[in-house]
C-alpha positions in Angstrom: 32.7 30.0 158.0 33.8 33.5 159.0 32.9 35.5 162.1 33.3 34.7 165.7 29.6 34.3 166.3 29.3 31.7 163.5 32.4 29.8 164.7 31.3 29.7 168.3 27.8 28.4 167.4 29.1 25.9 164.9 31.6 24.5 167.5 28.7 23.2 169.5 28.0 20.6 166.8 31.5 19.2 166.8 33.6 17.0 169.0 36.3 19.1 170.7 39.2 16.8 169.7 38.3 15.2 166.3 36.4 18.3 165.1 33.7 16.0 163.6 30.1 15.6 164.5 27.1 13.2 164.6 24.0 15.3 164.0 20.6 13.6 164.4 17.8 15.2 162.3 14.3 14.6 163.8 12.4 16.8 161.3 10.7 13.8 159.7 7.3 14.3 161.4 6.3 17.2 159.2 7.0 15.2 156.0 6.1 11.7 157.0 4.0 12.0 160.1 4.6 10.2 163.5 6.9 7.5 162.1 8.4 4.8 164.3 11.0 6.1 166.6 9.4 9.6 166.8 5.9 8.8 167.8 6.3 10.2 171.4 8.5 12.2 173.6 9.0 9.2 175.7 10.7 7.4 172.8 13.1 10.4 172.2 13.9 10.6 175.9 15.4 7.2 175.7 18.2 8.1 173.2 18.7 11.9 173.1 21.0 12.1 176.1 23.6 9.8 174.5 27.0 11.5 174.4 27.6 10.4 170.8 25.1 13.0 169.6 26.7 16.4 169.0 23.6 18.1 167.6 20.0 17.8 166.5 17.9 19.3 163.7 14.2 19.9 164.4 11.3 22.1 163.4 10.5 25.0 165.6 7.6 23.3 167.5 9.7 20.3 168.4 12.6 22.5 169.5 10.3 24.3 171.9 8.9 21.0 173.3 12.3 19.2 173.6 13.8 22.3 175.2 11.1 22.4 177.8 11.9 18.8 178.7 15.6 19.6 179.1 16.6 17.3 176.2 18.6 19.9 174.2 21.4 20.6 176.7 25.1 20.0 175.9 24.5 19.7 172.1 24.1 22.0 169.1 20.5 22.9 168.2 19.5 23.5 164.6 16.1 24.8 163.5 14.8 23.5 160.2 13.3 26.4 158.2 11.4 24.8 155.3 9.5 21.7 154.4 6.5 20.1 152.8 4.2 17.2 153.7 4.6 14.0 151.7 1.1 12.7 151.4 -1.0 11.5 148.4 -2.6 14.9 148.1 0.6 16.9 148.0 1.1 18.1 144.4 4.8 18.8 144.6 6.4 17.2 147.7 9.9 18.0 146.5 9.2 21.8 146.4 10.0 22.8 150.0 8.4 26.0 151.2 9.6 28.4 153.9 7.8 27.8 157.2 9.6 30.0 159.6 12.5 32.5 159.8 16.1 32.8 161.0 14.9 35.3 163.5 12.5 32.8 165.1 15.4 30.3 165.3 17.4 32.9 167.2 14.5 33.5 169.5 14.3 29.8 170.2 18.0 29.7 171.2 19.2 27.8 168.2 22.8 27.6 167.2 22.3 27.1 163.5 19.6 26.8 160.8 19.0 24.3 158.1 16.9 24.0 154.9 16.3 21.2 152.4 16.4 21.7 148.7 15.4 18.8 146.4 16.1 19.2 142.7 13.6 17.5 140.5 14.4 19.3 137.2 11.6 21.9 137.6 12.3 23.8 140.7 15.8 25.1 140.4 14.9 28.8 140.5 12.7 28.3 143.6 15.5 26.5 145.4 18.3 29.0 144.7 16.1 32.0 145.6 15.2 30.4 148.9 18.8 29.4 149.8 20.1 32.9 148.9 17.5 34.6 151.0 18.1 32.4 154.0 21.9 32.9 153.8 21.4 36.7 153.7 19.2 36.6 156.8 21.4 34.2 158.7 24.4 36.5 158.1 22.7 39.3 160.0 22.5 37.1 163.1 25.8 35.3 162.7 24.0 32.0 162.3 25.5 29.0 160.4 23.5 27.5 157.6 23.3 23.8 156.7 21.9 22.9 153.3 20.4 19.4 152.9 21.0 18.9 149.2 19.3 16.1 147.2 19.3 15.6 143.4 16.1 13.8 142.4 16.8 13.8 138.7 16.8 10.2 137.5 18.3 8.2 134.6 21.8 9.7 134.7 25.0 7.8 134.1 27.3 7.5 137.1 29.7 10.1 135.8 26.9 12.5 134.9 25.2 12.1 138.3 28.5 12.8 140.2 29.4 15.8 138.0 25.9 17.2 138.4 25.9 16.8 142.2 29.3 18.5 142.4 27.9 21.4 140.4 24.9 21.7 142.8 27.3 21.6 145.7 29.4 24.3 144.2 26.3 26.5 143.6 25.3 26.1 147.3 28.8 27.2 148.3 28.7 30.2 145.9 25.4 31.3 147.5 27.0 31.2 151.0 26.0 27.9 152.7 28.3 26.9 155.6 27.6 23.2 155.5 26.1 20.5 153.3 24.2 17.4 154.1 24.4 14.8 151.2 23.0 11.4 150.6 25.7 8.8 150.9 26.7 7.6 147.4 25.7 4.0 146.5 29.4 3.4 145.8 31.4 4.5 148.8 34.5 4.7 146.6 33.0 7.8 145.1 33.3 9.7 148.4 36.8 11.2 147.7 35.7 12.5 144.3 32.5 14.0 145.9 34.5 15.7 148.6 37.5 16.8 146.6 38.0 20.6 146.7 35.1 21.1 149.2 36.1 19.8 152.5 38.8 22.3 153.1 36.3 25.2 153.2 32.8 23.6 153.7 31.5 21.2 156.4 30.1 18.2 154.7 27.9 15.6 156.4 26.5 12.4 155.0 23.0 11.0 155.6 22.1 7.5 156.5 18.9 7.3 154.5 16.5 4.4 155.1 17.4 1.9 157.9 20.3 -0.3 156.8 22.6 -2.8 158.5 25.1 -1.9 161.3 27.9 -3.0 159.0 26.8 -0.6 156.2 26.5 2.3 158.7 29.9 1.7 160.2 31.5 1.3 156.8 30.1 4.7 155.8 31.3 6.2 159.1 34.8 4.9 158.6 35.0 6.4 155.1 33.5 9.7 156.2 36.3 10.0 158.8 39.0 8.7 156.5 38.3 11.1 153.6 37.9 14.3 155.6 34.2 14.8 155.8 32.8 16.6 158.9 30.7 13.7 160.1 27.2 12.1 159.8 23.7 13.6 159.8 21.7 10.4 160.5 18.1 10.1 161.7 16.3 6.9 160.9 19.5 4.8 161.3 19.6 6.1 164.9 16.1 6.4 166.2 14.5 3.5 164.3 17.0 0.9 165.5 16.1 -1.7 168.1 19.2 -0.8 170.1 19.8 2.9 169.5 22.4 3.3 172.3 24.6 0.5 170.8 24.8 2.0 167.3 25.4 5.5 168.7 28.3 4.2 170.8 29.8 2.4 167.8 29.4 5.5 165.6 30.8 7.7 168.3 34.0 5.6 168.5 34.6 5.8 164.7 33.5 9.3 163.9 34.2 11.3 167.0 36.9 9.6 168.9 39.1 8.0 166.2 41.2 11.2 165.6 43.9 9.2 163.7 41.5 8.1 161.0 42.2 11.0 158.6 45.9 11.3 158.2 47.3 14.4 156.3 48.6 12.2 153.5 45.0 11.9 152.1 44.0 15.5 152.6 42.5 17.8 150.0 45.8 19.4 149.0 47.7 16.3 148.0 48.2 16.2 144.2 46.0 13.6 142.5 48.9 11.5 141.3 50.2 11.1 144.9 46.8 10.0 146.3 45.8 6.4 147.1 44.6 4.3 144.1 40.9 4.4 145.2 41.0 8.2 145.3 42.7 8.5 141.9 40.1 6.1 140.3 37.1 8.0 141.8 38.5 11.4 140.9 39.1 10.3 137.3 35.4 9.7 136.9 34.6 13.4 137.2 37.7 14.9 135.6 
């Protein structure tokens, strides 16, 4: 992430000491409608001021409304640029279309922009063209770009799926994205293999997905910190919980404040043969 403008804007999404972040996406309304947790501004006012949140991602209309209510202070603000409704009449919900521009995000006072690209086996060209154009526009304004990357191709073996996702991650990097948001792997022991070679030059955040247990979220948070990822990008596992403040406080302690959780001995430059056994096993799966 070169350039002082980019670095300054991106720093607003990260904890000053640990250099990790907890970003809460609230862009679900366009895709899914007024889902529980995001049905009203009053609901969002209950949890958005929590100090464990370092940034939010929202569509342009929500950014304007939240900003007018003073809910976007002291955190990084990211405008989501594309999307598609997920309703029965939508012919291709995985084909996300451009809905606004980097210039509009700048006008709204955003610190970064994001887009989502879902690969279903038929839309590769559309996705890459969209990402390339966004990166070019963002470069003009010194805006960081976060890419939400999801591979929807099914029926792959574990090693094929991991290798394919790493290829897609590399393609995003080749086209200039500054950060990636990925679905957490079903097997957390795959995290080091997924991150290997990327986390030294690209910020990588992991999603929480559908609401899961506190224990599962905290386990993901610990491994994210341990293996050198940049943090969590978690929506429903925050705003759809009965006690949002409690889970945010617990995640804050693990991801943001536990600065000793990622010792240099497991960093990206350590030779494979010298890494812990669980890292060597995971890396062997994609070698």
